[in-house]
C-alpha positions as CSV (number, residue, x, y, z in Angstrom):
1,M,13.2,-2.7,-24.0
2,N,15.4,-1.4,-21.1
3,V,14.2,1.1,-18.5
4,Q,15.6,2.6,-15.3
5,L,13.5,2.5,-12.2
6,R,13.6,5.0,-9.4
7,V,11.7,3.2,-6.6
8,W,10.7,4.4,-3.1
9,R,12.1,2.0,-0.5
10,Q,11.1,2.2,3.1
11,K,11.2,-0.7,5.6
12,N,8.3,0.6,7.6
13,A,6.5,3.8,8.7
14,E,9.0,4.4,11.5
15,T,12.2,4.3,9.3
16,E,13.4,6.9,6.8
17,G,12.6,6.2,3.2
18,R,14.7,6.8,0.1
19,I,14.7,6.5,-3.6
20,E,16.8,3.6,-5.0
21,T,17.6,3.1,-8.7
22,Y,17.4,-0.3,-10.5
23,E,17.9,-1.3,-14.1
24,A,15.3,-3.4,-15.9
25,H,16.8,-5.1,-18.9
26,N,15.2,-7.0,-21.8
27,I,11.6,-6.2,-20.8
28,N,8.9,-7.3,-23.2
29,P,6.8,-4.3,-24.1
30,N,3.7,-6.4,-23.7
31,M,4.4,-7.1,-20.0
32,S,2.2,-5.3,-17.5
33,F,3.9,-2.9,-15.1
34,L,3.5,-5.5,-12.3
35,E,5.1,-8.2,-14.4
36,M,8.0,-5.9,-15.0
37,L,8.4,-5.5,-11.2
38,D,8.2,-9.3,-10.9
39,V,11.2,-9.6,-13.2
40,V,13.1,-6.9,-11.3
41,N,12.4,-8.7,-8.0
42,E,13.6,-12.0,-9.4
43,D,16.9,-10.4,-10.3
44,L,17.1,-8.7,-6.9
45,T,16.4,-12.0,-5.1
46,K,19.0,-13.9,-7.1
47,A,21.5,-11.3,-6.2
48,G,20.6,-11.7,-2.5
49,N,18.9,-8.4,-2.2
50,E,15.6,-7.4,-0.7
51,P,12.8,-7.5,-3.3
52,I,10.5,-4.5,-3.8
53,A,7.3,-4.8,-1.8
54,F,4.2,-3.9,-3.8
55,D,0.5,-4.8,-3.4
56,H,-1.5,-6.8,-5.9
57,D,-4.1,-9.5,-6.2
58,C,-6.3,-10.1,-9.2
59,R,-4.2,-8.3,-11.8
60,E,-7.4,-7.8,-13.8
61,G,-8.3,-4.2,-12.8
62,I,-11.0,-5.5,-10.4
63,C,-9.7,-5.6,-6.8
64,G,-8.0,-2.2,-6.6
65,M,-5.0,-3.6,-4.7
66,C,-2.2,-2.6,-7.2
67,S,-2.0,1.0,-6.1
68,C,1.2,3.0,-6.7
69,V,2.2,6.3,-8.2
70,I,4.1,6.1,-11.5
71,N,5.9,9.2,-12.7
72,G,3.7,11.3,-10.5
73,E,0.4,9.8,-11.6
74,P,-1.7,7.3,-9.6
75,H,-1.8,4.1,-11.6
76,G,0.4,5.6,-14.3
77,P,0.0,7.4,-17.6
78,E,-3.0,5.6,-19.2
79,Y,-6.6,6.7,-18.7
80,K,-9.1,4.5,-16.9
81,V,-6.8,1.7,-16.1
82,A,-5.3,0.3,-12.9
83,T,-1.5,-0.2,-12.4
84,C,-1.9,-3.9,-13.3
85,Q,-3.5,-2.9,-16.6
86,T,-0.6,-0.5,-17.4
87,Y,1.7,-2.1,-20.0
88,M,5.3,-1.4,-20.6
89,R,4.5,-0.3,-24.2
90,S,3.2,2.9,-22.6
91,F,6.8,3.9,-21.8
92,E,9.8,4.6,-24.0
93,D,12.8,2.4,-24.3
94,G,15.5,3.8,-22.1
95,E,13.0,5.9,-20.1
96,T,13.5,6.6,-16.4
97,I,10.4,5.7,-14.4
98,T,9.8,6.8,-10.8
99,V,7.5,4.6,-8.7
100,E,6.2,5.7,-5.3
101,P,3.5,4.7,-2.8
102,F,0.2,6.6,-2.4
103,R,0.8,9.6,-0.2
104,A,-2.0,10.4,2.3
105,K,-2.1,10.7,6.1
106,A,-5.1,8.3,6.2
107,F,-3.0,5.7,4.2
108,P,-0.1,5.0,6.5
109,L,2.9,3.3,4.8
110,I,3.5,-0.4,5.5
111,K,6.6,-1.1,3.4
112,D,8.0,0.3,0.1
113,L,5.0,0.7,-2.2
114,I,2.4,-0.8,0.1
115,V,0.1,1.4,2.2
116,D,-2.6,0.6,4.7
117,R,-6.0,1.4,3.1
118,T,-8.2,-0.1,5.8
119,A,-9.6,3.3,6.4
120,F,-11.8,2.6,3.4
121,D,-13.0,-0.6,5.0
122,R,-14.1,1.3,8.1
123,I,-16.0,3.8,6.1
124,V,-17.9,1.1,4.3
125,S,-18.5,-0.7,7.6
126,A,-20.1,2.5,8.9
127,G,-23.0,2.4,6.4
128,G,-22.1,0.9,3.1
129,F,-24.7,-1.9,3.3
130,I,-28.4,-2.6,3.5
131,S,-29.4,-4.0,6.9
132,A,-33.0,-4.9,6.2
133,S,-33.5,-8.7,6.2
134,T,-34.6,-9.8,2.7
135,G,-35.1,-13.5,3.4
136,S,-34.5,-15.7,0.3
137,A,-33.3,-14.1,-3.0
138,P,-36.2,-12.1,-4.4
139,D,-37.3,-12.4,-8.0
140,G,-35.4,-10.1,-10.3
141,N,-38.5,-8.3,-11.4
142,A,-40.1,-8.1,-7.9
143,V,-38.9,-4.5,-7.2
144,P,-39.3,-2.3,-10.3
145,V,-36.2,-0.1,-10.8
146,P,-36.2,2.6,-13.6
147,K,-33.4,1.8,-16.1
148,Q,-31.9,5.3,-15.6
149,D,-31.6,4.6,-11.8
150,S,-30.1,1.1,-12.3
151,D,-27.6,2.3,-14.8
152,L,-26.5,5.2,-12.5
153,A,-26.3,2.8,-9.5
154,M,-24.1,0.4,-11.5
155,D,-21.8,3.3,-12.6
156,A,-21.3,4.2,-8.9
157,A,-20.8,0.5,-7.9
158,A,-18.0,0.2,-10.4
159,C,-15.7,1.8,-7.8
160,I,-13.0,-0.7,-6.8
161,G,-11.8,1.3,-3.8
162,C,-8.2,1.6,-5.0
163,G,-7.6,5.0,-3.4
164,A,-6.2,6.7,-6.5
165,C,-8.7,9.5,-5.9
166,V,-7.1,10.2,-2.5
167,A,-3.6,10.0,-3.9
168,A,-4.3,12.5,-6.7
169,C,-6.2,15.0,-4.5
170,K,-4.1,17.9,-3.1
171,N,-6.2,17.6,0.0
172,A,-6.1,13.8,0.2
173,S,-9.9,13.8,0.0
174,A,-11.9,10.5,-0.1
175,M,-15.1,12.2,-1.3
176,L,-15.2,10.4,-4.7
177,F,-14.8,7.0,-3.0
178,V,-17.4,7.7,-0.3
179,A,-19.8,9.3,-2.8
180,A,-19.7,6.2,-5.0
181,K,-20.3,3.9,-2.0
182,V,-23.1,6.0,-0.7
183,S,-24.8,6.7,-4.0
184,H,-24.9,3.1,-5.4
185,L,-27.1,2.1,-2.5
186,N,-29.0,5.4,-2.1
187,I,-30.2,5.4,-5.7
188,L,-31.9,2.0,-5.5
189,P,-35.2,1.3,-3.8
190,Q,-33.6,-1.2,-1.4
191,G,-31.3,1.4,0.0
192,K,-33.9,4.2,0.4
193,P,-35.0,3.4,4.0
194,E,-31.4,4.0,5.3
195,K,-30.5,6.7,2.9
196,A,-30.1,9.6,5.4
197,K,-28.5,7.4,8.1
198,R,-26.0,6.0,5.5
199,A,-24.9,9.4,4.3
200,L,-24.4,10.8,7.8
201,A,-22.5,7.7,9.1
202,M,-20.2,7.3,6.2
203,V,-19.2,11.0,5.9
204,E,-18.7,11.1,9.7
205,Q,-16.4,8.1,9.5
206,M,-14.5,9.6,6.5
207,D,-13.8,12.7,8.6
208,K,-12.7,10.6,11.6
209,E,-10.1,8.8,9.4
210,G,-8.4,12.1,8.6
211,F,-9.1,12.5,4.9
212,G,-9.0,16.1,3.6
213,S,-11.8,18.3,2.3
214,C,-13.0,18.3,-1.3
215,T,-12.4,21.4,-3.3
216,V,-13.7,19.9,-6.5
217,T,-10.5,20.2,-8.6
218,G,-11.5,17.1,-10.6
219,S,-8.2,15.4,-10.1
220,C,-9.9,12.4,-8.5
221,E,-12.1,11.7,-11.6
222,A,-9.2,12.2,-13.9
223,V,-7.2,9.3,-12.3
224,C,-10.1,7.0,-11.4
225,P,-9.5,3.7,-13.2
226,K,-13.3,3.2,-13.5
227,G,-14.1,6.8,-14.4
228,I,-16.4,7.5,-11.5
229,S,-18.0,10.9,-12.1
230,L,-17.8,14.0,-9.9
231,N,-21.6,14.1,-10.2
232,F,-21.7,11.5,-7.4
233,I,-20.1,13.9,-5.0
234,A,-22.8,16.5,-5.8
235,K,-25.5,13.8,-5.2
236,M,-23.9,12.7,-1.9
237,N,-23.7,16.3,-0.7
238,R,-27.5,16.7,-1.4
239,D,-28.2,13.5,0.5
240,Y,-25.9,14.5,3.3
241,F,-27.3,18.1,3.8
242,G,-30.8,16.8,3.5
243,A,-30.1,14.3,6.3
244,M,-28.5,17.0,8.4
245,L,-31.5,19.3,8.0
246,R,-33.9,16.4,9.0
247,S,-31.9,15.4,12.0
248,S,-31.7,18.9,13.3
249,K,-35.5,19.3,13.5
């Protein structure tokens, strides 16, 4: 198949960006979107031109690095998949595909399709951990956890921190990401002692990073490659406001 690519090119955050057009010829429909970009970059390099800069690592939908907006949708047209799991058979032969970076004030552009998402790392550093010393690894059955709680915690922990929720939100809100990171620990017994402190610290850091407010449009859940539910935002809000009330006494 042959496709035309309209790709955002920008040397760095200080320079002006632009859309440039490239032709991708003889693309195997079973290639992933990133493999197609590899082919385009090989052709650009052979021609002595600057290859397209894009982020990637595992290419298995686990790391969350492969973040870009394809035809206006974070990660592309398929449901519950990352960019690296989007295959060229999802597009039509001869189609024009527009590829852009995630757009958010808290995700400053580095180059072309690559943005700096270390704001997420700082949010996790603020409270996304359990600080109690546990010694050696405890027996798996030493701390009873109801199955409903363990399943819910695992659903929240599935978040890969890709940032698609931010890119899709009209307010560039990080609430779904933060809610997942807060909830997967707050639900489990090991995370209960720091439940209030965690919610306050991570929400405060999120606000410091410049993310927008959540107006519950649901666009974040719609583009999340792991299908993280909006219910976690409601749960985090309960934890947060409960902690606020306790801290004000």
